[in-house]
Backbone as a chain_set.jsonl record, in Angstrom:
{"seq": "MTWCNGYHGPTIGIAYTFDFQTFYQCENAFLPFNRNGVLFPEKINGKYAMLSRPSDSGHTPFGDIYISFSPDMKYWGEHRSVMKTVPFEQSAWQCLKIGAGTVPIRTDEGWLMFYHGVIQTCNGFRYSMGAVLLDLADPTKVLHRSMEYLLAPAAPYELCGDVPNVVFPCAALHEGDRVAVYYGAADTCVGMAFGHISEIIEFLKKQ", "coords": {"N": [[-4.414, 24.03, -44.449], [-1.516, 24.342, -44.318], [1.856, 24.155, -45.869], [5.429, 23.304, -46.282], [5.826, 24.663, -49.192], [7.005, 24.882, -52.851], [8.119, 27.166, -54.7], [10.328, 28.441, -57.194], [11.893, 27.971, -55.052], [11.94, 27.205, -51.257], [8.697, 28.241, -49.713], [5.463, 28.738, -48.401], [2.742, 26.871, -48.653], [-0.839, 27.298, -49.166], [-3.828, 25.117, -48.383], [-7.346, 24.585, -48.541], [-10.241, 22.445, -46.993], [-13.364, 21.165, -47.416], [-14.072, 18.563, -46.391], [-12.288, 16.661, -46.206], [-12.002, 15.131, -48.362], [-11.422, 16.493, -50.73], [-9.398, 19.269, -52.103], [-8.782, 22.552, -52.097], [-5.971, 24.552, -53.541], [-4.658, 27.585, -52.667], [-3.348, 30.358, -53.291], [0.708, 30.792, -53.356], [1.078, 31.825, -49.611], [4.067, 33.952, -49.517], [6.719, 35.278, -51.124], [9.423, 33.325, -52.026], [12.512, 33.313, -49.884], [10.735, 31.218, -47.285], [9.766, 29.512, -44.602], [8.103, 27.159, -42.455], [5.072, 27.813, -41.754], [2.38, 28.656, -39.957], [-1.224, 29.015, -39.27], [-3.126, 30.672, -37.271], [-5.654, 29.434, -35.313], [-8.721, 30.688, -35.339], [-9.668, 33.933, -36.587], [-7.862, 36.805, -35.708], [-9.058, 40.169, -34.628], [-10.466, 40.597, -37.088], [-8.886, 39.407, -38.867], [-6.813, 37.131, -40.814], [-4.404, 35.481, -39.544], [-0.781, 34.4, -39.713], [1.876, 32.671, -38.749], [5.249, 32.631, -39.323], [8.919, 31.694, -40.954], [10.854, 33.602, -42.448], [13.562, 33.198, -44.656], [16.146, 31.257, -46.21], [17.754, 30.269, -49.296], [19.246, 27.953, -48.869], [19.941, 25.502, -46.072], [18.974, 26.85, -43.731], [20.959, 28.83, -41.77], [20.014, 30.482, -39.845], [17.163, 32.347, -38.153], [14.224, 33.639, -37.31], [11.025, 34.031, -35.566], [8.01, 35.207, -37.382], [4.916, 37.377, -38.087], [2.415, 37.716, -39.729], [-0.618, 38.943, -41.637], [-3.998, 38.888, -42.83], [-6.641, 39.568, -44.874], [-7.677, 37.94, -46.555], [-6.531, 34.968, -46.972], [-5.248, 35.259, -48.978], [-4.098, 38.002, -49.896], [-1.208, 38.812, -48.148], [0.215, 40.954, -45.489], [1.194, 43.479, -43.037], [3.285, 42.864, -41.618], [5.482, 41.109, -38.96], [7.351, 41.315, -36.858], [7.97, 38.676, -34.152], [9.562, 36.396, -32.427], [12.837, 36.561, -31.568], [15.993, 34.733, -31.931], [18.128, 33.423, -29.052], [20.522, 34.44, -27.457], [23.259, 32.328, -26.701], [24.4, 31.948, -23.936], [22.365, 32.132, -22.392], [20.24, 30.958, -23.63], [20.871, 28.075, -24.584], [20.051, 25.767, -26.602], [18.387, 27.17, -28.465], [20.287, 28.78, -29.988], [20.476, 29.564, -32.583], [18.316, 29.078, -34.635], [15.215, 29.54, -34.461], [11.624, 28.489, -35.1], [8.058, 28.366, -36.045], [5.718, 25.83, -34.693], [3.406, 23.993, -33.908], [-0.16, 24.531, -34.486], [-1.203, 27.162, -32.859], [-2.767, 27.278, -29.509], [-6.103, 28.143, -28.045], [-5.846, 29.461, -24.518], [-6.956, 30.734, -21.293], [-5.392, 31.991, -20.672], [-3.625, 32.973, -22.774], [-2.106, 32.995, -26.388], [-1.038, 29.651, -26.907], [1.648, 27.891, -27.829], [3.876, 25.533, -29.227], [7.179, 25.408, -30.393], [10.043, 24.924, -32.459], [13.545, 24.996, -31.47], [16.995, 25.417, -32.516], [20.244, 24.687, -32.242], [23.769, 24.653, -33.01], [26.3, 21.946, -33.362], [29.317, 20.484, -32.66], [28.529, 18.133, -33.676], [26.732, 18.758, -35.945], [23.653, 19.729, -36.634], [21.066, 20.57, -33.765], [17.893, 19.896, -32.546], [15.194, 20.835, -31.033], [12.442, 21.535, -28.726], [10.32, 23.403, -27.552], [7.817, 26.151, -25.786], [5.739, 28.836, -26.117], [3.932, 31.616, -24.786], [1.562, 33.496, -26.254], [0.355, 36.731, -26.09], [-3.305, 37.522, -26.697], [-4.755, 39.331, -28.02], [-3.358, 40.52, -28.923], [-0.985, 39.085, -30.763], [1.825, 39.473, -31.464], [2.87, 39.967, -29.022], [4.898, 38.948, -26.7], [4.192, 36.797, -23.784], [5.307, 34.761, -22.34], [8.21, 32.662, -22.39], [9.755, 29.833, -23.035], [13.059, 28.872, -21.727], [14.296, 26.851, -20.779], [14.187, 23.87, -22.58], [11.336, 21.798, -23.538], [11.456, 19.592, -24.238], [13.595, 17.384, -25.95], [15.961, 15.769, -28.62], [16.679, 12.441, -27.482], [16.098, 9.858, -27.216], [16.237, 6.595, -28.743], [15.213, 6.821, -31.819], [14.684, 9.287, -32.188], [17.383, 10.256, -32.223], [18.756, 8.73, -34.006], [18.867, 8.695, -37.793], [16.843, 9.658, -40.745], [17.742, 12.706, -40.606], [19.84, 13.053, -38.238], [19.608, 13.823, -34.635], [16.788, 14.681, -33.709], [13.901, 16.707, -32.749], [10.602, 17.639, -33.837], [8.516, 19.794, -33.325], [4.752, 19.473, -35.012], [2.058, 18.895, -34.977], [-0.157, 19.625, -32.461], [-2.912, 18.529, -30.22], [-5.821, 18.758, -28.283], [-7.68, 18.169, -25.443], [-9.678, 19.347, -22.756], [-7.745, 19.863, -20.346], [-5.756, 18.365, -21.087], [-2.543, 17.663, -23.153], [-1.438, 16.541, -26.545], [1.045, 16.487, -28.425], [2.644, 16.024, -31.738], [5.094, 15.092, -33.227], [8.224, 15.121, -35.259], [10.497, 12.97, -35.675], [13.989, 12.8, -35.916], [13.855, 13.489, -38.35], [12.53, 10.955, -39.504], [10.58, 9.348, -38.304], [7.344, 9.899, -36.709], [6.846, 10.978, -33.502], [5.082, 11.043, -30.783], [4.401, 13.153, -27.951], [2.764, 13.434, -24.518], [1.163, 16.033, -22.233], [0.261, 18.146, -19.661], [-1.547, 21.008, -20.507], [-2.467, 23.182, -18.283], [0.224, 23.05, -16.505], [2.352, 23.344, -18.458], [1.845, 26.127, -18.929], [2.545, 27.299, -16.447], [5.229, 26.442, -15.992], [6.686, 27.876, -17.802], [5.698, 30.281, -16.91], [7.527, 30.466, -14.954], [10.086, 30.841, -16.248]], "CA": [[-3.666, 23.099, -44.0], [0.124, 24.97, -44.579], [3.213, 23.192, -45.96], [6.298, 24.384, -47.034], [5.95, 24.562, -51.06], [8.031, 25.007, -53.902], [8.203, 28.018, -55.977], [11.633, 29.144, -57.624], [12.884, 27.939, -53.836], [10.483, 26.788, -50.448], [7.718, 29.06, -49.079], [4.415, 28.396, -48.004], [1.347, 26.891, -49.529], [-2.119, 26.847, -48.262], [-4.969, 24.601, -48.989], [-8.568, 24.326, -47.871], [-11.411, 21.609, -47.557], [-14.413, 21.373, -46.608], [-14.561, 17.278, -46.508], [-11.23, 16.17, -46.313], [-11.766, 14.219, -49.514], [-11.37, 17.783, -52.038], [-8.642, 19.763, -51.478], [-8.141, 23.736, -52.928], [-4.898, 25.378, -53.242], [-4.387, 28.344, -52.807], [-1.875, 30.952, -53.762], [1.556, 31.116, -51.794], [1.358, 33.255, -49.018], [4.908, 34.533, -49.757], [7.629, 35.2, -52.112], [10.469, 32.393, -51.175], [12.272, 31.819, -49.23], [9.845, 30.927, -46.157], [9.528, 28.081, -44.145], [6.996, 27.055, -40.814], [3.894, 28.572, -42.015], [1.328, 27.907, -39.02], [-2.341, 29.624, -38.935], [-3.963, 30.768, -35.889], [-7.449, 28.328, -35.446], [-9.293, 31.678, -35.236], [-9.387, 35.408, -37.071], [-7.611, 37.846, -34.69], [-9.062, 41.679, -35.072], [-11.063, 40.197, -38.063], [-8.043, 39.043, -39.951], [-6.237, 35.332, -41.039], [-2.917, 35.521, -38.853], [0.177, 33.689, -40.062], [3.259, 32.73, -38.052], [6.448, 31.847, -40.255], [9.977, 31.851, -40.584], [11.728, 33.72, -43.504], [15.01, 32.006, -44.732], [17.412, 31.406, -47.635], [17.627, 28.948, -50.436], [19.983, 26.506, -48.187], [19.569, 24.88, -44.584], [19.1, 28.143, -43.157], [22.115, 28.796, -40.317], [19.648, 31.686, -38.992], [15.696, 32.187, -38.549], [13.593, 34.074, -36.108], [9.542, 34.011, -35.973], [7.296, 36.436, -37.951], [3.721, 36.991, -38.122], [1.342, 38.009, -40.929], [-1.884, 38.781, -41.46], [-4.297, 38.859, -44.586], [-7.941, 39.885, -45.01], [-9.099, 36.613, -47.426], [-5.746, 34.158, -47.216], [-4.263, 35.361, -50.614], [-3.164, 38.688, -49.677], [-0.42, 38.699, -47.031], [1.066, 41.616, -44.823], [1.564, 43.774, -41.611], [4.808, 41.569, -41.217], [5.927, 41.995, -37.873], [8.345, 40.176, -35.667], [7.449, 38.084, -32.965], [10.587, 36.013, -31.535], [13.99, 36.147, -32.097], [17.179, 33.839, -31.324], [18.237, 33.518, -27.535], [22.335, 34.233, -27.21], [23.826, 30.877, -26.257], [24.636, 31.842, -22.824], [20.85, 32.467, -21.978], [19.716, 29.75, -23.623], [21.861, 27.275, -26.054], [19.156, 24.909, -27.439], [18.012, 27.882, -29.378], [20.724, 29.993, -30.196], [20.736, 29.336, -33.784], [17.199, 29.271, -35.454], [13.843, 29.141, -34.507], [11.018, 28.148, -36.03], [6.933, 27.907, -35.105], [5.53, 24.298, -35.06], [1.661, 23.676, -33.664], [-1.571, 25.566, -34.584], [-1.526, 27.889, -31.207], [-4.148, 26.921, -28.941], [-6.123, 29.474, -27.292], [-5.828, 29.331, -23.475], [-7.336, 31.535, -20.578], [-3.622, 32.833, -20.298], [-2.95, 33.333, -24.011], [-2.177, 31.463, -27.113], [0.051, 28.253, -26.783], [2.181, 27.257, -29.263], [4.751, 24.72, -29.549], [8.325, 25.555, -31.387], [11.345, 24.363, -32.397], [14.967, 25.503, -31.44], [18.13, 24.664, -33.468], [21.602, 24.917, -31.87], [24.697, 23.938, -33.952], [27.094, 21.553, -32.486], [30.222, 19.665, -33.442], [28.23, 17.059, -34.117], [25.814, 19.003, -36.599], [22.364, 20.788, -36.13], [20.163, 20.012, -33.014], [16.188, 20.541, -33.046], [14.742, 20.702, -29.543], [10.792, 21.835, -28.645], [9.905, 24.355, -26.799], [6.615, 26.132, -25.605], [5.715, 29.629, -25.793], [2.531, 31.973, -24.762], [1.56, 34.937, -27.009], [-1.009, 37.805, -26.184], [-4.625, 36.56, -27.369], [-5.811, 39.876, -28.556], [-1.987, 40.858, -29.76], [0.007, 37.627, -30.943], [3.1, 39.686, -31.51], [3.42, 40.215, -27.887], [5.266, 37.449, -26.441], [3.935, 36.64, -22.372], [6.073, 33.773, -21.72], [8.602, 32.093, -23.413], [10.733, 28.462, -22.898], [14.506, 29.139, -21.694], [14.537, 25.549, -21.041], [13.396, 22.966, -23.532], [10.866, 21.002, -23.064], [11.667, 18.143, -24.829], [15.182, 17.413, -26.654], [16.264, 14.228, -28.969], [17.345, 11.268, -26.386], [15.506, 8.237, -27.364], [17.085, 6.329, -30.257], [14.463, 7.094, -33.216], [15.264, 10.688, -31.962], [19.065, 10.592, -32.007], [19.167, 8.503, -35.184], [17.55, 8.386, -38.878], [17.257, 10.488, -42.361], [18.413, 13.637, -40.058], [19.641, 12.622, -36.544], [19.063, 14.734, -33.578], [15.681, 16.1, -34.459], [12.787, 16.717, -32.284], [10.575, 18.89, -34.329], [7.008, 19.817, -33.189], [4.175, 19.862, -35.485], [0.866, 19.439, -34.412], [-0.929, 19.502, -31.253], [-4.35, 17.8, -30.242], [-6.216, 18.879, -27.022], [-8.798, 17.53, -24.71], [-9.294, 19.919, -21.994], [-6.764, 20.34, -20.007], [-4.28, 17.45, -21.632], [-2.438, 18.125, -24.732], [-0.672, 15.52, -27.525], [1.944, 16.993, -29.732], [3.026, 15.292, -32.395], [6.581, 15.652, -33.577], [9.632, 14.435, -36.123], [11.682, 12.368, -34.739], [15.135, 12.385, -36.736], [13.25, 13.29, -39.792], [12.074, 9.602, -39.822], [9.199, 8.737, -37.635], [6.317, 10.636, -35.678], [7.026, 10.804, -32.153], [3.997, 11.747, -29.767], [4.124, 13.578, -26.595], [1.616, 14.029, -23.992], [1.639, 16.933, -21.436], [-0.928, 19.318, -19.484], [-1.499, 22.68, -20.372], [-1.836, 23.996, -17.118], [1.7, 22.609, -16.165], [3.156, 23.766, -19.145], [1.811, 27.233, -18.606], [3.164, 27.254, -15.195], [6.484, 25.911, -16.344], [6.828, 28.782, -18.774], [5.643, 31.748, -16.059], [8.64, 30.188, -14.009], [11.441, 31.093, -17.17]], "C": [[-2.56, 24.406, -44.824], [1.265, 24.114, -44.951], [4.429, 24.019, -46.394], [6.141, 23.862, -48.249], [6.779, 25.201, -51.829], [7.562, 26.063, -55.193], [9.304, 28.724, -56.15], [12.226, 28.969, -55.924], [11.716, 27.87, -52.814], [9.924, 28.355, -50.02], [6.829, 28.443, -48.858], [3.187, 28.475, -48.899], [0.441, 26.486, -48.548], [-2.784, 26.083, -48.966], [-5.952, 24.992, -48.273], [-9.426, 23.257, -48.304], [-12.263, 21.631, -46.58], [-14.942, 19.505, -45.845], [-13.452, 16.546, -46.329], [-11.314, 15.142, -47.334], [-11.1, 15.572, -50.663], [-10.833, 18.302, -51.394], [-8.429, 20.988, -52.658], [-6.761, 24.08, -52.518], [-5.096, 26.638, -53.26], [-3.347, 29.405, -53.266], [-0.635, 30.825, -52.508], [1.44, 32.0, -50.974], [2.49, 34.126, -49.32], [5.624, 34.134, -50.695], [8.35, 33.9, -50.867], [11.272, 33.75, -50.907], [11.617, 31.925, -47.471], [9.504, 29.639, -45.584], [8.437, 28.26, -42.371], [5.658, 27.543, -40.897], [2.914, 27.864, -40.827], [0.127, 29.1, -38.888], [-2.778, 29.323, -37.731], [-5.328, 30.053, -36.201], [-8.389, 29.655, -35.969], [-8.765, 32.934, -36.381], [-8.892, 36.262, -35.941], [-7.977, 39.509, -35.474], [-9.936, 41.566, -36.107], [-10.157, 39.786, -39.118], [-7.286, 37.765, -39.865], [-4.674, 36.222, -40.298], [-1.902, 34.019, -38.964], [0.954, 33.602, -39.115], [4.208, 31.92, -38.99], [7.945, 32.668, -40.152], [10.456, 32.209, -42.161], [12.904, 33.187, -43.199], [15.613, 32.483, -45.986], [17.043, 29.912, -48.489], [18.206, 27.547, -49.577], [19.125, 26.225, -46.838], [19.717, 25.933, -43.636], [20.032, 28.223, -41.592], [21.686, 29.836, -39.49], [17.687, 31.086, -39.218], [15.1, 32.615, -37.418], [11.962, 33.971, -36.654], [8.905, 34.955, -36.327], [6.457, 36.332, -37.831], [3.004, 37.963, -39.48], [-0.019, 38.618, -40.904], [-2.707, 39.573, -42.642], [-6.066, 38.777, -44.117], [-8.598, 38.501, -45.805], [-7.619, 35.686, -47.324], [-5.344, 34.246, -48.399], [-3.311, 36.411, -50.474], [-2.378, 39.334, -48.252], [0.539, 40.035, -46.902], [0.844, 41.986, -43.591], [2.857, 42.551, -41.407], [5.076, 42.407, -39.695], [6.763, 40.913, -36.908], [7.666, 39.898, -34.342], [8.397, 37.476, -31.882], [11.871, 36.135, -31.958], [14.923, 34.868, -31.203], [17.265, 34.121, -30.165], [20.314, 33.775, -27.559], [22.601, 32.66, -26.541], [24.454, 31.023, -24.709], [23.488, 32.015, -21.979], [20.142, 31.0, -22.659], [20.012, 28.801, -24.647], [21.082, 26.674, -26.998], [18.437, 25.622, -28.562], [18.824, 28.931, -29.613], [21.039, 30.511, -31.515], [19.417, 29.741, -34.668], [15.953, 28.772, -34.497], [12.81, 29.449, -34.961], [9.181, 27.901, -35.638], [6.558, 26.584, -35.762], [4.239, 23.985, -34.969], [0.865, 24.915, -33.906], [-1.453, 26.095, -33.171], [-2.926, 27.795, -30.615], [-4.038, 27.918, -28.047], [-6.543, 29.089, -25.316], [-6.552, 30.543, -22.837], [-5.908, 32.657, -20.811], [-3.189, 33.329, -21.649], [-2.516, 32.162, -25.002], [-0.877, 30.481, -27.098], [0.573, 27.801, -27.461], [3.676, 26.739, -29.18], [5.881, 25.047, -30.525], [9.297, 24.672, -31.211], [12.773, 25.042, -32.143], [15.781, 24.583, -31.958], [19.106, 25.135, -32.705], [22.79, 23.978, -32.656], [26.196, 23.232, -33.121], [28.228, 20.773, -33.38], [29.685, 18.542, -34.205], [26.645, 17.313, -35.199], [24.43, 19.806, -35.668], [21.692, 19.997, -35.005], [19.049, 20.136, -32.813], [16.182, 20.09, -31.647], [13.375, 21.038, -29.452], [10.859, 22.786, -27.282], [8.251, 25.059, -26.479], [6.793, 28.001, -25.39], [3.914, 30.868, -25.925], [2.251, 33.347, -25.281], [0.174, 35.615, -26.219], [-2.455, 37.171, -26.639], [-4.881, 37.624, -28.231], [-4.098, 40.465, -29.664], [-1.034, 40.182, -29.607], [1.437, 38.317, -31.235], [3.664, 40.074, -30.273], [3.964, 38.893, -27.287], [5.201, 37.926, -24.794], [4.85, 36.091, -22.011], [6.634, 32.995, -22.31], [9.548, 31.013, -22.611], [12.471, 29.0, -22.929], [15.057, 27.94, -21.598], [13.93, 24.554, -21.972], [12.06, 22.422, -22.71], [11.031, 19.402, -23.325], [12.978, 17.907, -25.981], [15.384, 15.668, -27.103], [17.237, 13.765, -27.663], [16.93, 10.123, -26.367], [16.097, 7.748, -28.898], [16.333, 7.055, -31.406], [14.479, 8.862, -32.953], [16.348, 11.06, -32.72], [19.39, 10.06, -33.685], [18.328, 8.032, -36.595], [17.983, 9.469, -39.965], [18.229, 12.024, -41.849], [18.655, 14.124, -38.675], [19.529, 13.92, -35.47], [18.229, 15.528, -33.928], [14.388, 15.75, -33.384], [12.087, 18.087, -32.815], [9.395, 18.918, -34.244], [6.011, 19.952, -34.143], [2.681, 19.761, -35.658], [0.506, 19.52, -33.214], [-2.546, 19.538, -31.217], [-4.793, 18.312, -28.827], [-7.248, 18.492, -26.395], [-8.81, 18.053, -23.606], [-8.087, 19.872, -21.183], [-5.176, 19.289, -20.633], [-4.352, 18.162, -22.872], [-1.295, 16.675, -25.539], [0.084, 16.231, -28.214], [2.701, 15.89, -30.496], [4.757, 16.032, -32.9], [7.546, 14.677, -34.204], [9.996, 14.177, -35.084], [12.939, 11.883, -35.562], [14.796, 12.353, -38.181], [13.008, 11.666, -40.619], [11.069, 9.022, -39.635], [8.223, 9.834, -37.322], [6.276, 10.135, -34.527], [5.536, 11.291, -31.548], [4.195, 12.057, -28.524], [3.46, 14.003, -25.293], [2.245, 14.988, -22.687], [0.346, 17.541, -21.028], [-0.551, 20.632, -19.75], [-1.216, 23.44, -19.357], [-0.505, 24.55, -16.498], [2.555, 23.258, -17.161], [2.815, 25.597, -19.054], [2.966, 27.915, -17.454], [4.973, 27.167, -15.188], [6.828, 27.449, -17.07], [6.894, 30.383, -17.897], [7.07, 31.627, -14.676], [10.107, 30.798, -15.202], [12.043, 32.459, -17.019]], "O": [[-2.907, 25.169, -45.726], [1.566, 23.264, -44.114], [4.39, 25.187, -46.781], [6.3, 22.655, -48.431], [7.319, 26.205, -51.365], [6.922, 25.843, -56.222], [9.473, 29.674, -55.385], [13.003, 29.844, -55.542], [10.619, 28.31, -53.157], [10.604, 29.381, -50.019], [7.06, 27.248, -49.044], [2.707, 29.396, -49.559], [0.579, 25.764, -47.561], [-2.585, 26.115, -50.181], [-5.701, 25.737, -47.326], [-9.556, 22.961, -49.492], [-12.159, 21.935, -45.391], [-15.862, 19.297, -45.054], [-13.796, 15.365, -46.28], [-10.597, 14.164, -47.126], [-10.167, 15.229, -51.39], [-11.112, 18.298, -50.195], [-8.053, 20.732, -53.802], [-6.378, 23.947, -51.356], [-5.949, 26.926, -54.099], [-2.314, 28.877, -53.677], [-0.796, 30.777, -51.288], [1.661, 33.141, -51.382], [2.102, 35.287, -49.452], [5.507, 33.024, -51.214], [8.104, 33.622, -49.694], [11.012, 34.862, -51.367], [12.101, 32.68, -46.628], [8.938, 28.773, -46.252], [8.242, 29.178, -41.574], [5.114, 27.665, -39.799], [2.734, 26.646, -40.815], [0.512, 30.159, -38.393], [-2.861, 28.228, -37.176], [-5.934, 30.167, -37.266], [-8.783, 29.559, -37.131], [-7.665, 32.881, -36.931], [-9.761, 36.417, -35.083], [-7.433, 39.961, -36.482], [-10.454, 42.673, -36.256], [-10.585, 39.794, -40.272], [-7.129, 37.319, -38.728], [-4.161, 37.299, -40.604], [-2.162, 32.918, -38.478], [0.859, 34.567, -38.358], [3.982, 30.766, -39.353], [8.186, 33.739, -39.595], [10.466, 31.327, -43.019], [13.337, 32.806, -42.112], [15.618, 33.564, -46.575], [16.329, 28.931, -48.283], [17.725, 26.415, -49.634], [17.979, 26.604, -46.598], [20.587, 25.869, -42.767], [19.684, 27.695, -40.536], [22.403, 30.27, -38.59], [17.134, 30.191, -39.857], [15.399, 31.996, -36.397], [11.66, 33.859, -37.842], [9.093, 35.915, -35.581], [6.227, 35.212, -37.377], [3.552, 38.98, -39.902], [-0.463, 38.731, -39.761], [-2.296, 40.561, -43.249], [-6.555, 38.075, -43.232], [-9.761, 38.117, -45.674], [-7.508, 35.77, -48.547], [-5.039, 33.195, -48.962], [-2.112, 36.262, -50.712], [-2.884, 40.156, -47.488], [1.39, 40.322, -47.744], [0.347, 41.152, -42.834], [2.814, 41.407, -40.955], [4.974, 43.588, -39.361], [6.454, 39.811, -36.454], [7.0, 40.667, -33.649], [8.277, 37.788, -30.698], [11.982, 35.635, -33.078], [14.602, 34.287, -30.167], [16.578, 35.085, -29.826], [21.083, 32.831, -27.737], [21.741, 32.129, -25.839], [25.058, 30.021, -24.327], [23.692, 32.04, -20.765], [19.592, 30.142, -21.968], [19.278, 28.797, -25.636], [21.286, 26.93, -28.185], [17.928, 24.989, -29.487], [18.332, 30.055, -29.513], [21.662, 31.553, -31.721], [19.511, 30.734, -35.391], [15.905, 27.682, -33.927], [12.695, 30.614, -35.339], [9.062, 27.059, -34.747], [6.865, 26.214, -36.896], [3.751, 23.635, -36.043], [1.18, 26.062, -33.588], [-1.652, 25.265, -32.285], [-3.973, 28.163, -31.146], [-3.092, 28.46, -27.476], [-7.559, 28.452, -25.036], [-6.839, 31.446, -23.622], [-5.772, 33.855, -21.061], [-2.303, 34.183, -21.624], [-2.497, 30.952, -24.778], [0.25, 30.913, -27.344], [-0.096, 26.944, -28.039], [4.596, 27.55, -29.071], [5.496, 24.952, -31.691], [9.498, 23.89, -30.281], [12.981, 25.861, -33.039], [15.604, 23.365, -31.982], [18.852, 26.289, -32.358], [22.666, 22.767, -32.84], [26.974, 23.899, -32.439], [28.071, 20.499, -34.57], [30.238, 18.057, -35.193], [25.729, 16.496, -35.292], [24.337, 20.245, -34.521], [21.676, 18.775, -35.154], [19.054, 21.352, -33.007], [16.911, 19.231, -31.151], [12.906, 20.702, -30.54], [11.485, 22.637, -26.233], [7.362, 24.391, -27.008], [7.698, 28.485, -24.711], [3.085, 30.871, -26.835], [2.741, 34.311, -24.692], [-0.821, 34.979, -25.869], [-2.354, 35.988, -26.962], [-5.267, 37.249, -29.339], [-4.017, 40.682, -30.873], [-0.221, 40.319, -28.692], [2.336, 37.476, -31.222], [4.819, 40.499, -30.259], [3.36, 37.837, -27.471], [5.781, 38.924, -24.367], [5.542, 36.738, -21.226], [5.897, 32.294, -23.002], [10.067, 31.388, -21.56], [13.021, 29.428, -23.944], [16.137, 27.715, -22.145], [12.707, 24.682, -21.916], [11.837, 22.605, -21.513], [10.753, 18.393, -22.677], [12.926, 18.653, -26.959], [15.139, 14.676, -26.418], [18.128, 14.375, -27.071], [17.337, 9.31, -25.537], [16.31, 8.445, -29.89], [16.963, 7.967, -31.941], [14.177, 9.542, -33.933], [16.38, 11.904, -33.616], [20.061, 10.726, -34.473], [17.391, 7.233, -36.586], [19.085, 10.007, -40.072], [19.192, 12.418, -42.507], [18.123, 15.048, -38.06], [19.324, 15.037, -35.946], [18.408, 16.673, -34.342], [13.977, 14.596, -33.264], [12.494, 19.222, -32.568], [8.816, 18.136, -34.998], [6.257, 21.098, -34.518], [2.106, 20.511, -36.447], [1.605, 19.4, -32.675], [-3.283, 20.261, -31.888], [-3.836, 18.242, -28.056], [-8.131, 18.487, -27.253], [-7.967, 17.503, -22.898], [-7.167, 19.827, -21.999], [-3.975, 19.547, -20.558], [-5.215, 18.805, -23.47], [-0.502, 16.021, -24.862], [-0.676, 16.886, -28.927], [3.294, 14.979, -29.919], [5.244, 17.161, -32.848], [7.68, 13.542, -33.747], [9.966, 14.703, -33.971], [12.998, 10.698, -35.892], [15.211, 11.559, -39.024], [13.209, 11.329, -41.785], [10.537, 8.266, -40.448], [8.518, 10.876, -37.908], [5.79, 9.024, -34.317], [4.976, 12.12, -32.265], [4.169, 11.07, -27.788], [3.711, 15.175, -25.011], [3.371, 14.851, -22.208], [-0.608, 17.535, -21.806], [0.445, 21.245, -19.368], [-0.238, 24.178, -19.237], [-0.153, 25.675, -16.145], [3.575, 23.774, -16.706], [3.824, 26.296, -19.147], [3.878, 28.728, -17.612], [5.734, 27.785, -14.444], [7.478, 28.115, -16.265], [7.697, 31.301, -18.064], [7.398, 32.443, -13.815], [11.136, 31.157, -14.628], [13.053, 32.762, -17.654]]}, "num_chains": 1, "name": "protein.A"}
């Protein structure tokens, strides 16, 4: 499991368990400041792989998605840029910053991952959810990506809360073609959205 940990600033913590009763904490993956650490569910070319978003000490007004590799989940390197923000004119909802959200799902078409994008409006930051398809053998390569969002704040519990106007994908469970995405809603409650993997991939291919 990964989470936003603290060590002289926010960074990425890692722990593992065999029985979900006892957990063993590893060394932090990176120096501060970093957030949105997401591990791939299997090794790629014999190495662990993690997506992340290098940031700063504050509520970062910037952010792109990077990937890093490790032989042992202790030493991380081979950092590569995967995705950057998109100019306002092309895709406004993800023009300020983006970050990895869910553990990537292996499909015949590539790694499907749900991520968040942010725009700064006169009412503050607004977080929405999109999806990306990464190459199976080389996940630094983006095959298809959302230019239109999949889900944006609209329901009262997404618009109002501790941090308003937030849809923040955190986890995805799938069975066959059906996928359930768990997401933070206004940093106050957990929402769930259902979809079909095949339909989402077709949507991405049309972007």
